[in-house]
C-alpha positions as CSV (number, residue, x, y, z in Angstrom):
1,X,78.5,96.8,117.0
2,X,76.5,93.6,116.3
3,X,78.2,90.7,114.6
4,X,78.1,86.9,114.6
5,X,80.7,84.3,115.2
6,X,81.0,80.6,114.4
7,X,82.6,79.9,117.7
8,X,80.6,78.1,120.4
9,X,79.0,80.3,123.0
10,X,81.3,79.3,125.9
11,X,84.4,79.9,123.8
12,X,83.2,83.3,122.7
13,X,82.5,84.3,126.3
14,X,85.9,83.1,127.4
15,X,87.7,85.2,124.7
16,X,85.7,88.2,125.7
17,X,86.5,87.8,129.4
18,X,90.2,87.3,128.5
19,X,90.4,90.5,126.4
20,X,88.5,92.5,129.0
21,X,90.7,91.4,131.8
22,X,93.8,92.2,129.7
23,X,92.5,95.7,129.1
24,X,91.7,96.3,132.7
25,X,95.2,95.1,133.7
26,X,96.8,97.6,131.3
27,X,94.7,100.4,132.9
28,X,95.9,99.5,136.4
29,X,92.7,98.0,137.6
30,X,92.1,94.8,139.6
31,X,91.7,91.7,137.5
32,X,88.2,90.2,137.8
33,X,87.8,86.9,139.6
34,X,86.4,83.8,137.8
35,X,82.7,84.0,137.0
36,X,80.3,82.4,139.5
37,X,78.3,79.5,138.1
38,X,75.3,80.6,140.0
39,X,74.3,83.9,141.7
40,X,74.8,84.2,145.4
41,X,71.9,82.8,147.4
42,X,71.2,86.3,149.0
43,X,70.7,87.9,145.6
44,X,69.0,85.4,143.2
45,X,68.4,86.7,139.7
46,X,70.7,89.7,140.2
47,X,74.0,90.5,138.5
48,X,77.3,90.2,140.2
49,X,78.9,93.6,140.9
50,X,82.6,93.9,141.3
51,X,84.6,97.1,142.3
52,X,87.9,96.9,140.4
53,X,89.3,100.3,141.2
54,X,88.2,103.9,142.0
55,X,84.9,104.5,140.2
56,X,85.5,101.3,138.2
57,X,82.5,98.9,138.4
58,X,82.0,95.6,136.6
59,X,78.5,94.0,136.4
60,X,78.3,90.4,135.2
61,X,75.3,88.2,134.7
62,X,74.3,85.2,132.6
63,X,71.3,82.9,132.2
64,X,68.6,81.6,129.8
65,X,67.0,83.9,127.2
66,X,63.5,85.0,127.6
67,X,61.0,82.7,125.9
68,X,61.0,79.5,127.9
69,X,63.2,76.4,128.1
70,X,65.4,75.7,125.1
71,X,65.4,79.3,123.9
72,X,69.1,79.7,124.4
73,X,71.4,81.5,126.8
74,X,73.3,84.8,127.2
75,X,76.4,86.2,129.1
76,X,76.7,90.0,129.7
77,X,79.4,92.3,131.0
78,X,78.9,95.9,131.8
79,X,82.0,98.0,132.7
80,X,81.8,101.6,134.0
81,X,85.0,103.7,134.2
82,X,85.6,107.4,134.9
83,X,85.7,109.8,132.0
84,X,86.1,113.6,131.8
85,X,82.8,115.2,132.9
86,X,81.1,111.8,133.4
87,X,81.3,108.0,133.1
88,X,82.1,105.8,130.2
89,X,80.0,102.6,130.0
90,X,80.9,99.5,127.9
91,X,78.3,96.7,127.6
92,X,79.3,93.4,126.0
93,X,76.6,90.8,125.4
94,X,77.0,87.3,123.9
95,X,73.7,85.5,123.1
96,X,73.1,82.2,121.4
97,X,69.6,81.0,120.3
98,X,68.3,77.5,120.4
99,X,69.5,77.1,116.8
100,X,71.7,79.6,115.0
101,X,74.9,81.5,115.3
102,X,76.3,83.2,118.4
103,X,75.6,86.9,118.4
104,X,78.1,89.4,119.9
105,X,77.0,93.0,120.7
106,X,79.2,95.7,122.0
107,X,77.7,99.1,123.1
108,X,79.9,102.1,124.1
109,X,78.4,105.3,125.6
110,X,79.4,108.2,127.8
111,X,77.1,109.5,130.5
112,X,77.6,113.2,131.4
113,X,77.3,114.4,134.9
114,X,75.3,117.5,135.8
115,X,72.1,118.8,134.3
116,X,73.7,121.2,131.7
117,X,73.6,120.4,128.0
118,X,77.1,119.7,126.8
119,X,78.3,119.6,123.2
120,X,77.8,116.0,122.0
121,X,80.9,113.9,121.4
122,X,81.4,110.8,119.3
123,X,82.3,107.9,121.5
124,X,85.4,106.3,120.0
125,X,85.5,102.7,118.9
126,X,86.6,100.8,122.0
127,X,89.9,98.9,121.8
128,X,88.0,95.8,122.9
129,X,86.2,95.9,119.5
130,X,89.5,96.0,117.6
131,X,91.0,93.1,119.6
132,X,87.9,90.9,119.6
133,X,86.9,91.1,115.9
134,X,89.9,89.0,114.6
135,X,89.8,86.6,117.5
136,X,86.1,85.9,117.0
137,X,86.3,85.6,113.2
138,X,83.4,87.9,113.2
139,X,81.0,87.9,110.3
140,X,78.0,89.9,109.0
141,X,76.0,87.5,106.9
142,X,78.4,86.3,104.2
143,X,81.0,88.9,104.9
144,X,84.0,88.8,107.3
145,X,84.1,91.9,109.6
146,X,87.7,93.0,109.6
147,X,89.3,95.9,111.4
148,X,91.2,97.5,108.5
149,X,90.3,98.2,104.8
150,X,91.1,95.4,102.4
151,X,92.4,96.0,98.8
152,X,90.2,94.4,96.1
153,X,91.8,93.2,92.8
154,X,90.0,92.5,89.5
155,X,89.4,88.8,90.3
156,X,87.6,89.7,93.5
157,X,85.1,92.2,92.1
158,X,82.3,89.6,91.6
159,X,82.6,88.4,95.2
160,X,82.4,92.0,96.4
161,X,79.3,92.7,94.3
162,X,77.7,89.5,95.7
163,X,78.4,90.7,99.2
164,X,76.8,94.1,98.5
165,X,73.6,92.5,97.2
166,X,73.3,89.8,99.8
167,X,70.0,90.2,101.7
168,X,71.5,88.9,105.0
169,X,74.0,91.8,105.2
170,X,73.2,94.2,108.1
171,X,76.3,96.4,108.2
172,X,77.1,99.1,105.7
173,X,80.0,98.4,103.3
174,X,82.4,101.3,102.5
175,X,84.2,101.1,99.1
176,X,87.0,103.5,98.4
177,X,88.5,104.3,95.0
178,X,92.1,105.3,94.3
179,X,92.9,108.5,92.3
180,X,94.5,108.1,88.9
181,X,98.3,108.1,88.8
182,X,98.6,107.6,92.6
183,X,100.0,104.4,94.1
184,X,97.4,102.3,95.8
185,X,99.5,101.5,98.9
186,X,100.3,105.1,99.6
187,X,96.6,106.2,99.2
188,X,95.5,103.4,101.6
189,X,98.1,104.2,104.2
190,X,97.8,108.0,104.1
191,X,94.1,108.5,103.4
192,X,91.9,105.4,103.6
193,X,93.3,104.0,106.8
194,X,92.8,107.2,108.9
195,X,89.5,107.8,107.1
196,X,88.1,104.4,108.3
197,X,89.6,104.6,111.8
198,X,86.1,104.8,113.4
199,X,84.5,102.0,111.4
200,X,85.7,98.7,113.0
201,X,82.6,96.8,114.0
202,X,80.3,99.3,112.4
203,X,81.1,98.7,108.7
204,X,83.4,96.7,106.4
205,X,85.8,98.7,104.2
206,X,87.4,97.9,100.9
207,X,89.7,99.7,98.4
208,X,89.4,99.2,94.7
209,X,92.8,99.0,92.9
210,X,92.9,100.5,89.3
211,X,92.2,97.1,87.8
212,X,89.1,96.4,90.0
213,X,87.7,99.9,89.6
214,X,86.8,99.5,86.0
215,X,85.0,96.2,86.4
216,X,83.2,97.3,89.5
217,X,81.9,100.5,87.9
218,X,80.8,98.7,84.7
219,X,78.8,96.1,86.8
220,X,77.3,98.8,89.1
221,X,76.4,101.5,86.6
222,X,74.2,103.4,89.0
223,X,76.3,102.8,92.0
224,X,79.8,103.7,90.8
225,X,82.7,105.2,92.7
226,X,85.9,106.7,91.2
227,X,88.4,109.5,91.4
228,X,89.4,109.0,95.0
229,X,85.8,109.2,96.3
230,X,84.4,106.9,99.0
231,X,80.9,105.4,98.9
232,X,78.9,103.9,101.7
233,X,76.7,101.0,100.4
234,X,73.7,100.4,102.8
235,X,72.0,97.0,103.0
236,X,69.8,95.8,100.2
237,X,71.6,97.2,97.1
238,X,69.6,97.1,93.9
239,X,72.2,97.3,91.0
240,X,69.5,97.7,88.4
241,X,67.7,100.7,90.0
242,X,68.8,104.2,89.2
243,X,66.7,105.5,92.2
244,X,68.5,103.1,94.6
245,X,71.8,104.7,93.7
246,X,70.8,107.9,95.4
247,X,70.4,106.0,98.7
248,X,74.1,105.3,99.1
249,X,76.0,108.4,100.0
250,X,79.3,109.4,98.3
251,X,82.1,111.3,100.0
252,X,84.1,113.3,97.4
253,X,87.9,113.4,97.3
254,X,88.0,117.1,97.7
255,X,86.1,117.0,101.0
256,X,88.3,114.2,102.2
257,X,91.6,116.1,101.5
258,X,90.2,119.4,102.8
259,X,89.8,118.0,106.4
260,X,90.6,114.3,106.8
261,X,89.5,114.2,110.5
262,X,86.1,115.8,109.7
263,X,85.6,113.5,106.7
264,X,86.2,110.5,109.0
265,X,83.4,111.7,111.3
266,X,81.1,112.2,108.3
267,X,81.9,108.8,107.0
268,X,81.1,107.1,110.3
269,X,77.8,109.0,110.8
270,X,75.7,106.7,108.7
271,X,77.1,103.4,110.1
272,X,76.6,104.7,113.6
273,X,73.0,105.7,112.8
274,X,72.3,102.3,111.2
275,X,73.8,100.4,114.1
276,X,71.6,102.3,116.6
277,X,68.4,102.2,114.6
278,X,68.4,98.6,113.4
279,X,66.2,96.2,115.3
280,X,68.1,93.6,117.4
281,X,68.4,90.0,116.2
282,X,66.0,87.7,118.0
283,X,68.6,86.2,120.5
284,X,69.8,89.7,121.6
285,X,66.3,91.0,121.8
286,X,65.5,88.1,124.2
287,X,68.2,89.1,126.7
288,X,66.5,90.2,130.0
289,X,67.1,93.6,131.5
290,X,70.2,93.9,133.7
291,X,69.4,93.9,137.4
292,X,72.0,94.9,139.9
293,X,71.8,94.2,143.7
294,X,71.1,97.1,146.1
295,X,74.1,98.6,147.9
296,X,73.9,96.4,151.0
297,X,74.0,93.3,148.8
298,X,76.7,94.3,146.3
299,X,79.6,91.9,146.7
300,X,83.1,93.3,146.4
301,X,86.0,91.5,144.6
302,X,88.6,89.9,146.8
303,X,86.6,90.3,150.1
304,X,88.2,88.1,152.8
305,X,86.1,85.4,154.5
306,X,87.6,86.0,158.0
307,X,85.7,88.7,159.8
308,X,88.8,90.4,161.1
309,X,89.3,94.1,161.7
310,X,90.9,94.5,158.3
311,X,88.0,92.7,156.6
312,X,85.5,94.9,158.5
313,X,87.5,98.0,157.5
314,X,87.4,96.9,153.8
315,X,83.6,96.4,154.1
316,X,83.1,99.8,155.6
317,X,85.2,101.3,152.7
318,X,83.0,99.6,150.2
319,X,79.8,100.8,151.9
320,X,81.2,104.3,152.1
321,X,81.9,104.3,148.4
322,X,78.4,103.0,147.6
323,X,76.9,105.7,149.8
324,X,79.0,108.4,148.0
325,X,77.8,107.0,144.7
326,X,74.2,107.2,145.8
327,X,74.7,110.7,147.1
328,X,76.1,111.8,143.8
329,X,73.1,110.4,141.9
330,X,70.7,112.2,144.3
331,X,72.7,115.4,143.8
332,X,72.3,115.0,140.0
333,X,68.5,114.5,140.4
334,X,68.2,117.6,142.6
335,X,70.1,119.6,140.0
336,X,67.8,118.4,137.2
337,X,64.7,119.2,139.3
338,X,66.0,122.7,139.9
339,X,66.6,123.2,136.2
340,X,63.1,122.1,135.5
341,X,61.7,124.6,138.1
342,X,63.8,127.4,136.5
343,X,62.5,126.6,133.1
344,X,58.9,126.6,134.3
345,X,59.4,129.9,136.0
346,X,60.8,131.4,132.8
347,X,57.7,130.2,130.8
348,X,55.4,131.5,133.5
349,X,56.9,134.9,133.2
350,X,56.6,134.9,129.4
351,X,52.9,133.9,129.6
352,X,52.2,136.4,132.3
353,X,53.5,139.2,129.9
354,X,51.4,137.8,127.1
355,X,48.3,137.8,129.2
356,X,49.0,141.4,130.3
357,X,49.5,142.5,126.7
358,X,46.4,140.7,125.3
359,X,44.2,141.5,128.4
360,X,43.1,137.9,128.3
361,X,40.3,137.7,130.9
362,X,38.2,134.7,130.1
363,X,35.1,134.5,132.2
364,X,34.7,131.3,134.2
365,X,37.7,129.7,132.7
366,X,41.3,129.1,133.8
367,X,43.8,131.6,132.4
368,X,47.0,130.3,130.7
369,X,48.9,131.2,133.9
370,X,46.5,129.0,135.9
371,X,46.8,126.2,133.5
372,X,50.6,126.4,133.6
373,X,50.6,126.5,137.4
374,X,48.6,123.2,137.3
375,X,51.1,122.0,134.7
376,X,54.0,122.7,137.1
377,X,52.4,120.5,139.8
378,X,51.8,117.7,137.3
379,X,55.4,118.1,135.9
380,X,57.0,117.3,139.2
381,X,54.8,114.3,139.6
382,X,54.8,113.0,136.1
383,X,58.4,113.5,135.0
384,X,60.3,112.7,138.3
385,X,61.3,109.0,138.4
386,X,63.3,109.3,141.6
387,X,61.2,108.8,144.8
388,X,61.0,112.0,146.7
389,X,62.1,114.2,143.9
390,X,58.8,116.2,143.9
391,X,59.2,117.0,147.6
392,X,62.8,118.3,147.0
393,X,61.3,121.4,145.3
394,X,59.2,122.2,148.3
395,X,55.5,122.1,149.0
396,X,54.7,124.7,146.3
397,X,55.8,122.1,143.6
398,X,54.7,119.0,145.4
399,X,53.9,116.0,143.2
400,X,50.3,115.8,142.0
401,X,48.6,113.4,139.6
402,X,49.2,114.2,136.0
403,X,45.5,114.4,135.2
404,X,45.1,117.5,137.3
405,X,46.8,119.5,134.6
406,X,44.6,118.4,131.7
407,X,45.5,118.0,128.1
408,X,45.4,120.9,125.7
409,X,42.4,121.2,123.5
410,X,44.2,123.2,120.8
411,X,47.6,123.4,119.2
412,X,47.8,127.1,120.3
413,X,47.7,125.9,123.9
414,X,50.0,123.0,123.2
415,X,52.7,125.2,121.8
416,X,52.4,127.6,124.7
417,X,53.0,124.7,127.1
418,X,56.0,123.2,125.4
419,X,58.1,124.4,128.3
420,X,56.6,121.7,130.5
421,X,58.9,119.2,128.7
422,X,62.4,120.1,129.9
423,X,64.2,117.6,127.7
424,X,62.2,118.4,124.5
425,X,63.1,121.4,122.3
426,X,60.8,122.6,119.5
427,X,63.0,123.9,116.6
428,X,60.4,124.2,113.8
429,X,57.9,126.7,112.6
430,X,54.9,127.1,114.9
431,X,52.7,128.2,111.9
432,X,52.3,124.6,110.7
433,X,51.1,123.5,114.1
434,X,48.8,126.4,114.7
435,X,47.3,125.9,111.3
436,X,45.9,122.6,112.6
437,X,43.5,124.5,114.8
438,X,41.6,125.5,111.7
439,X,40.8,121.8,111.1
440,X,39.7,120.9,114.6
441,X,36.3,119.8,113.5
442,X,37.9,117.3,111.1
443,X,40.7,116.3,113.5
444,X,39.2,116.5,117.0
445,X,41.6,115.0,119.5
446,X,44.8,115.7,117.4
447,X,46.2,118.1,120.0
448,X,45.5,115.7,122.9
449,X,47.1,112.8,121.0
450,X,50.2,115.0,120.2
451,X,50.4,115.9,123.9
452,X,50.3,112.2,124.8
453,X,53.2,111.7,122.4
454,X,55.2,114.5,123.8
455,X,54.7,113.2,127.4
456,X,55.9,109.8,126.4
457,X,58.9,111.3,124.6
458,X,59.8,113.3,127.7
459,X,59.7,110.2,130.0
460,X,61.7,108.2,127.4
461,X,64.3,111.0,127.3
462,X,64.7,111.1,131.1
463,X,65.4,107.4,131.0
464,X,67.6,107.5,127.9
465,X,70.0,110.2,129.2
466,X,70.6,107.9,132.2
467,X,71.1,104.8,130.0
468,X,67.9,103.1,131.3
469,X,65.6,103.3,128.2
470,X,66.4,99.8,127.0
471,X,66.3,100.8,123.3
472,X,64.8,103.5,121.1
473,X,61.4,105.3,121.5
474,X,59.6,102.6,119.5
475,X,60.8,99.9,121.9
476,X,59.9,102.2,124.8
477,X,56.3,102.3,123.5
478,X,56.2,98.5,123.0
479,X,57.5,97.9,126.6
480,X,56.4,101.0,128.5
481,X,57.6,100.8,132.1
482,X,55.0,100.6,134.8
483,X,53.9,104.1,136.0
484,X,54.8,105.8,132.7
485,X,52.4,107.2,130.1
486,X,51.8,104.8,127.2
487,X,51.8,105.9,123.6
488,X,50.4,103.4,121.0
489,X,53.4,101.6,119.4
490,X,51.8,101.6,116.0
491,X,51.8,105.4,116.0
492,X,55.5,105.6,116.7
493,X,57.5,105.2,113.4
494,X,61.3,104.8,113.4
495,X,61.9,106.3,110.0
496,X,60.6,107.1,106.6
497,X,60.4,104.6,103.8
498,X,63.2,104.1,101.3
499,X,61.2,105.8,98.6
500,X,60.8,109.0,100.7
501,X,64.5,109.0,101.7
502,X,65.6,108.6,98.1
503,X,63.3,111.4,96.8
504,X,65.3,114.6,96.8
505,X,62.4,117.0,97.4
506,X,60.6,114.8,100.0
507,X,63.9,114.3,101.9
508,X,64.6,118.1,101.9
509,X,61.2,118.7,103.5
510,X,62.3,116.5,106.4
511,X,65.7,118.2,106.8
512,X,64.5,120.2,109.9
513,X,66.3,122.8,112.1
514,X,68.6,121.6,114.9
515,X,71.2,123.5,117.0
516,X,74.7,123.8,115.7
517,X,76.0,121.5,118.5
518,X,74.0,118.7,116.9
519,X,74.9,119.4,113.3
520,X,77.2,122.1,111.9
521,X,74.7,122.7,109.0
522,X,71.9,123.4,111.6
523,X,69.8,120.9,109.7
524,X,69.2,117.2,110.3
525,X,67.0,114.5,108.7
526,X,64.1,113.8,111.0
527,X,62.6,110.5,109.6
528,X,61.3,109.4,113.0
529,X,57.8,110.6,113.6
530,X,54.6,110.2,115.5
531,X,51.2,109.7,113.9
532,X,49.0,112.2,115.7
533,X,45.8,111.4,113.8
534,X,44.1,108.6,112.0
535,X,44.8,107.6,108.5
536,X,48.0,107.8,106.4
537,X,47.6,111.5,105.5
538,X,46.8,112.7,109.0
539,X,49.2,115.2,110.9
540,X,52.6,114.1,112.0
541,X,55.2,115.1,114.6
542,X,58.8,114.7,113.4
543,X,61.6,114.5,115.9
544,X,65.3,113.8,116.3
545,X,66.5,111.6,119.2
546,X,69.8,113.0,120.4
547,X,69.7,111.8,124.0
548,X,73.1,110.0,123.5
549,X,74.6,113.3,122.3
550,X,73.3,116.6,123.6
551,X,70.9,114.8,126.0
552,X,67.7,116.2,124.3
553,X,65.0,115.4,121.8
554,X,64.4,118.0,119.1
555,X,60.9,118.3,117.7
556,X,61.3,119.8,114.2
557,X,57.8,119.7,112.8
558,X,54.2,119.4,113.9
559,X,51.7,119.8,111.2
560,X,49.9,118.2,108.2
561,X,51.5,115.1,106.6
562,X,54.6,116.0,104.6
563,X,54.7,115.0,101.0
564,X,55.0,111.3,100.1
565,X,53.4,108.9,97.6
566,X,50.0,109.2,99.3
567,X,49.7,113.0,99.5
568,X,49.1,115.6,96.8
């Protein structure tokens, strides 16, 4: 959730700390001590870490925004609490620029333990969001961000239309209609309220009463909603455009009444996607990366100053807990490395059988098995971000420079080596990728550039599943960490244009296969893509980033540019 408030920065932070402390107290955790004005001298520039209970950690930091003096300031709180099969993480950031409103951003995510792929779950809206929104008088451009749907009467229709068309609006607006001959209050209580339960902070919700419905639908001829249906209006509504009407999804009454819980999940899907994909406002984008102290420097809440036996015992308990946490992280890394080794062995066996069947004996050149063996050595060196992870697999898979493997010269070879990317899954049709080999004279280097993109996606996925990516893949390319493969940011595209998304046929081309655990329809829109060639009509690689759900990235298409305004 990303909203603004007219409150001063200090007052917004104080309200956030108050609500956070109240929630921790209800959960039986220790109450955080007052925030230090400056970091301890032994850990300058690092966040303050507090242990408030078993597996309950609170990191706090504050300071100036990046960009020099006078750029503004920020305060951040990151809370980690235990959850079934993992850890729940809540990050609250308050940032105020040199001139402008105070921005408040709340991120909730769940980190799963173990290397297995689990069925993705939707992280529920935190109670902190529901309690903070009314206290902050949160706004989204001209609109007040409230926690429950509001009923609109005929005299408020013009204000609602102005809000929908306002260019400063960032959040979606959900507008529900009331079926004919049904009381408005009953429909709101029984249907609209539960339907919008997962929308606070992600969208604003309104209900048109019978008097407002007529005026609203007359004014928005191409964007109407009636008969108990619910419509989600994305930013930048164009009331005069018939094509723009197709951009704002409608949830029919029949689907809502068939399964209210599932309908609520479908309604929240687009606001969640928009909240994750939208670029951050300037003050929030200027917040530096959170840095926590190493275990031996991590302060504990309520530690006594007197070096008595009890104090030393408490210190030993804290150190023991920190060591246990590090051991758990190392165990996770070893499990992931073993999973990668198993996947490589499976691919090696498959290629060995292919070689036996095809009698592939190329004179003076490496066989596919030899290239894959080199790929195994490079994989442990290129994809392991934990020091010593390559040695954990033994000398046979010791880390080697990535260049030892070499890049594929054809898409036939690239597709055969997809198994070298443990967190990437190709779900599309290989024919479109293999057909690019027929154009190698025209597109020399396409396969190598696609390989660079896959390598960068793999490294991004490894960081994203641990919550360390710092944004989406586009931001990863713009700020590639040291030691990772860099992919040109201009070739990483977040999504398709509004024209493509609104065109039924073009959008259908980009509805690509995904596992059932990602979407029950086994199809998902993959607007994010990589340009793997020069020019606007060169080949593309379309993918779906589901690192926050199933912990993987799904590549649904590699091939010639799909249809748009510049193709024929």
